[in-house]
C-alpha positions as CSV (number, residue, x, y, z in Angstrom):
1,X,1.8,18.6,-22.4
2,X,4.6,18.7,-25.0
3,X,7.9,17.5,-23.6
4,X,11.4,18.3,-25.1
5,X,14.3,16.0,-24.5
6,X,17.1,17.4,-22.4
7,X,20.4,15.9,-21.0
8,X,21.5,16.1,-17.3
9,X,22.8,19.6,-17.9
10,X,19.4,20.8,-19.1
11,X,20.6,21.1,-22.7
12,X,18.2,20.2,-25.6
13,X,19.2,16.9,-27.3
14,X,17.6,14.9,-30.1
15,X,14.7,12.8,-29.0
16,X,15.0,9.2,-30.3
17,X,12.0,7.7,-28.7
18,X,14.2,4.8,-27.4
19,X,16.2,4.2,-24.2
20,X,19.9,5.0,-24.5
21,X,21.1,1.9,-22.6
22,X,20.2,-1.8,-23.4
23,X,20.3,-2.8,-19.7
24,X,17.2,-0.7,-19.1
25,X,15.2,-3.1,-21.4
26,X,14.3,-6.7,-20.7
27,X,15.0,-9.4,-23.3
28,X,12.4,-12.2,-23.3
29,X,13.6,-15.2,-21.4
30,X,16.8,-13.5,-20.3
31,X,18.6,-15.0,-17.3
32,X,20.2,-11.8,-15.9
33,X,18.4,-10.1,-13.0
34,X,16.1,-7.3,-14.0
35,X,14.5,-4.7,-11.7
36,X,10.8,-3.9,-11.8
37,X,9.6,-1.0,-9.6
38,X,6.3,-0.6,-8.0
39,X,5.4,2.1,-10.6
40,X,6.2,-0.2,-13.5
41,X,4.1,-3.0,-12.0
42,X,1.3,-0.5,-11.8
43,X,1.9,0.3,-15.5
44,X,1.5,-3.4,-16.3
45,X,-1.9,-3.5,-14.5
46,X,-3.0,-0.3,-16.3
47,X,-2.0,-1.2,-19.8
48,X,0.1,-4.3,-20.7
49,X,0.9,-3.0,-24.1
50,X,2.4,0.3,-22.8
51,X,4.3,-1.7,-20.2
52,X,5.7,-4.1,-22.8
53,X,6.8,-1.3,-25.1
54,X,8.5,0.4,-22.3
55,X,10.2,-2.5,-20.4
56,X,10.8,-4.9,-23.3
57,X,11.0,-2.9,-26.5
58,X,12.8,0.0,-24.8
59,X,10.6,2.8,-26.0
60,X,11.3,6.0,-24.1
61,X,8.0,7.9,-23.5
62,X,7.7,11.6,-22.9
63,X,9.0,12.9,-19.6
64,X,6.8,14.2,-16.8
65,X,7.5,17.2,-14.5
66,X,8.4,16.5,-10.9
67,X,6.0,17.3,-8.1
68,X,8.2,19.7,-6.1
69,X,5.6,20.8,-3.6
70,X,4.5,17.2,-2.9
71,X,8.1,16.2,-2.4
72,X,8.6,19.1,0.0
73,X,5.7,18.1,2.2
74,X,7.0,14.5,2.1
75,X,10.5,15.5,3.2
76,X,9.2,17.7,6.0
77,X,7.0,14.9,7.3
78,X,9.9,12.5,7.2
79,X,12.0,14.9,9.3
80,X,9.2,15.3,11.8
81,X,8.7,11.6,12.2
82,X,12.4,11.0,12.4
83,X,12.6,13.1,15.6
84,X,10.1,10.6,17.2
85,X,11.9,7.7,15.6
86,X,15.1,8.7,17.3
87,X,13.4,9.1,20.7
88,X,11.1,6.1,20.1
89,X,8.0,8.1,21.2
90,X,4.6,8.4,19.7
91,X,4.0,11.2,17.2
92,X,1.4,13.8,18.1
93,X,-0.9,12.4,15.4
94,X,-0.8,9.0,17.2
95,X,-2.2,10.3,20.4
96,X,-4.9,12.1,18.5
97,X,-6.0,8.9,16.8
98,X,-5.8,6.4,19.6
99,X,-2.4,5.1,18.6
100,X,-0.4,5.8,21.7
101,X,1.1,2.3,21.4
102,X,2.7,3.1,18.0
103,X,6.1,4.6,17.3
104,X,8.0,5.2,14.1
105,X,10.0,2.0,13.2
106,X,13.8,2.1,13.8
107,X,15.8,0.0,11.4
108,X,19.3,0.3,9.8
109,X,17.8,0.1,6.3
110,X,15.1,2.7,6.9
111,X,16.8,5.5,4.9
112,X,17.4,3.0,2.0
113,X,13.8,1.8,2.1
114,X,12.6,5.3,1.8
115,X,14.9,6.2,-1.2
116,X,12.9,5.1,-4.2
117,X,15.5,6.5,-6.7
118,X,18.2,4.2,-5.2
119,X,16.1,1.1,-4.8
120,X,13.8,1.3,-1.8
121,X,12.8,-2.1,-0.4
122,X,14.4,-4.7,-2.7
123,X,13.2,-8.3,-3.0
124,X,13.6,-11.0,-5.6
125,X,10.4,-12.6,-6.7
126,X,10.2,-16.3,-6.0
127,X,12.7,-18.3,-8.1
128,X,12.7,-15.8,-11.0
129,X,15.2,-13.2,-12.1
130,X,12.8,-10.4,-11.4
131,X,13.9,-8.0,-8.6
132,X,11.0,-6.0,-7.2
133,X,11.6,-2.5,-5.7
134,X,9.6,0.1,-4.0
135,X,10.3,3.2,-2.0
136,X,8.0,3.5,1.1
137,X,7.3,6.9,2.8
138,X,7.4,5.6,6.3
139,X,6.9,2.5,8.5
140,X,5.6,2.5,12.1
141,X,5.7,-0.1,14.8
142,X,2.8,-1.4,16.8
143,X,4.6,-2.0,20.2
144,X,1.7,-4.3,21.3
145,X,1.8,-6.8,18.4
146,X,5.3,-6.0,17.0
147,X,3.8,-5.7,13.6
148,X,5.0,-3.1,11.1
149,X,2.5,-0.5,9.8
150,X,3.1,0.8,6.3
151,X,2.4,4.5,5.8
152,X,2.1,6.6,2.7
153,X,2.1,10.4,2.7
154,X,-0.4,12.2,0.3
155,X,-0.6,15.9,-0.3
156,X,-3.6,17.6,-1.9
157,X,-5.6,20.8,-2.0
158,X,-9.2,19.9,-2.0
159,X,-12.3,21.7,-0.8
160,X,-13.9,18.4,0.1
161,X,-13.6,17.0,3.6
162,X,-10.9,14.2,3.9
163,X,-12.6,11.2,5.3
164,X,-12.0,7.4,4.9
165,X,-14.9,6.2,2.8
166,X,-14.9,8.9,0.1
167,X,-11.1,9.0,0.0
168,X,-10.7,5.2,-0.5
169,X,-13.6,4.9,-2.9
170,X,-12.3,7.6,-5.2
171,X,-11.5,5.9,-8.5
172,X,-8.4,8.0,-8.9
173,X,-7.1,6.6,-5.6
174,X,-7.1,2.9,-6.7
175,X,-3.4,3.2,-7.4
176,X,-2.8,4.4,-3.9
177,X,-4.2,1.1,-2.5
178,X,-2.1,-0.8,-5.0
179,X,1.0,1.0,-3.5
180,X,0.1,-0.1,0.0
181,X,-0.5,-3.7,-1.0
182,X,2.8,-3.8,-2.9
183,X,4.9,-2.4,0.0
184,X,3.3,-4.8,2.5
185,X,4.0,-7.6,0.1
186,X,7.7,-6.7,-0.2
187,X,8.1,-6.4,3.6
188,X,6.4,-9.8,4.1
189,X,8.8,-11.3,1.6
190,X,11.6,-9.9,3.6
191,X,10.4,-11.7,6.6
192,X,8.6,-8.9,8.4
193,X,5.1,-9.3,9.8
194,X,2.9,-6.3,8.8
195,X,-0.3,-5.1,10.2
196,X,-3.5,-5.7,8.2
197,X,-4.1,-2.0,8.6
198,X,-2.0,0.6,6.8
199,X,-2.4,4.3,6.8
200,X,-2.5,7.2,4.4
201,X,-1.4,10.4,6.0
202,X,-3.3,13.0,4.0
203,X,-2.3,16.6,4.3
204,X,-4.8,18.9,2.7
205,X,-4.0,22.5,1.9
206,X,-6.5,25.1,3.1
207,X,-7.9,26.9,0.0
208,X,-10.4,29.0,2.0
209,X,-7.7,31.3,3.5
210,X,-7.9,35.0,2.7
211,X,-4.5,35.1,1.1
212,X,-1.2,33.4,0.8
213,X,0.8,35.7,3.2
214,X,4.0,33.6,2.8
215,X,2.5,30.5,4.2
216,X,0.1,27.7,3.5
217,X,-1.9,25.8,6.1
218,X,-2.6,22.1,5.9
219,X,-5.0,19.8,7.8
220,X,-3.7,16.3,8.7
221,X,-5.9,13.2,8.5
222,X,-5.0,9.6,9.0
223,X,-6.9,7.3,6.7
224,X,-6.8,3.6,7.7
225,X,-6.7,1.1,4.8
226,X,-7.1,-2.7,5.2
227,X,-4.3,-4.0,2.9
228,X,-4.5,-7.2,0.8
229,X,-1.4,-8.8,-0.6
230,X,-3.0,-12.1,-1.7
231,X,-3.6,-11.0,-5.3
232,X,0.0,-9.8,-6.0
233,X,1.9,-13.0,-6.8
234,X,-0.6,-14.1,-9.5
235,X,-0.4,-10.7,-11.2
236,X,3.4,-10.7,-11.0
237,X,3.5,-14.1,-12.7
238,X,1.2,-12.7,-15.4
239,X,3.6,-9.8,-15.8
240,X,6.6,-12.0,-16.1
241,X,4.8,-14.2,-18.7
242,X,4.1,-11.1,-20.7
243,X,7.7,-10.0,-20.5
244,X,8.9,-13.4,-21.8
245,X,6.6,-13.3,-24.7
246,X,7.7,-12.1,-28.2
247,X,4.2,-10.9,-28.9
248,X,3.2,-7.3,-28.1
249,X,0.0,-7.6,-25.9
250,X,-3.2,-5.8,-26.7
251,X,-3.7,-2.4,-25.2
252,X,-6.4,-1.5,-22.6
253,X,-9.4,-0.2,-24.5
254,X,-9.4,2.9,-22.3
255,X,-5.6,3.6,-22.7
256,X,-5.3,7.2,-23.9
257,X,-1.6,6.7,-24.8
258,X,-2.4,3.8,-27.1
259,X,-5.3,5.6,-28.7
260,X,-3.2,8.8,-29.3
261,X,-0.3,6.7,-30.8
262,X,-2.7,4.9,-33.1
263,X,-4.5,8.0,-34.3
264,X,-1.3,9.9,-34.8
265,X,0.0,7.3,-37.3
266,X,-2.9,8.2,-39.6
267,X,-1.2,11.6,-40.2
268,X,2.4,10.4,-40.7
């Protein structure tokens, strides 16, 4: 996809390829606090070179379109669970999956935690100047153990049956599991005890219907995932070490962005 640079009013503006504000870039060994979101941490794990060029060198990559339909299903699900949150009663899905002892978690910061654009869950990493952030879709409470259960909503339109093994083994869903681990880690750092089991709430659009007829039907499936936060601190330290280096790291051999950038220079 070819992307054209526009300002907040939707007007075309010159694309410079660099970020407009210095504070959005990290200077190696700086002492001021610097925020790293869950998605940027994921970028580091995917390709350290692309991450470095973005966060440290300040390169501004092409924009990507929003996922309006996915955002709509997320918003509607949040409204639905908020009704149960207010009344502190199990959602209909809980009863269907043997989770009658679970209710949506009530907390004064819940709205902030779910707002990724304005920070989400915020936690400083150890004794560094790196502030970790991540916007969670929902959090439930196990009333028996008093543990928090991290939940992530996923929308799709697949002809394949949604079931735990194939869903979690899908190579393109590895990033989903990273999300879950990261959110659990942030909550643990904030002093909350989380359940070892998190859930993906997958809503799958029915593509076998005879027509659209002003509506789209979705099935709902809860996919349990055994989260693991043990690997995160080591990778965060590696990320910070990379950020404090004055050397641009090597790219991942399978990174299409790096390959495209390298080949394109041959025609400049």
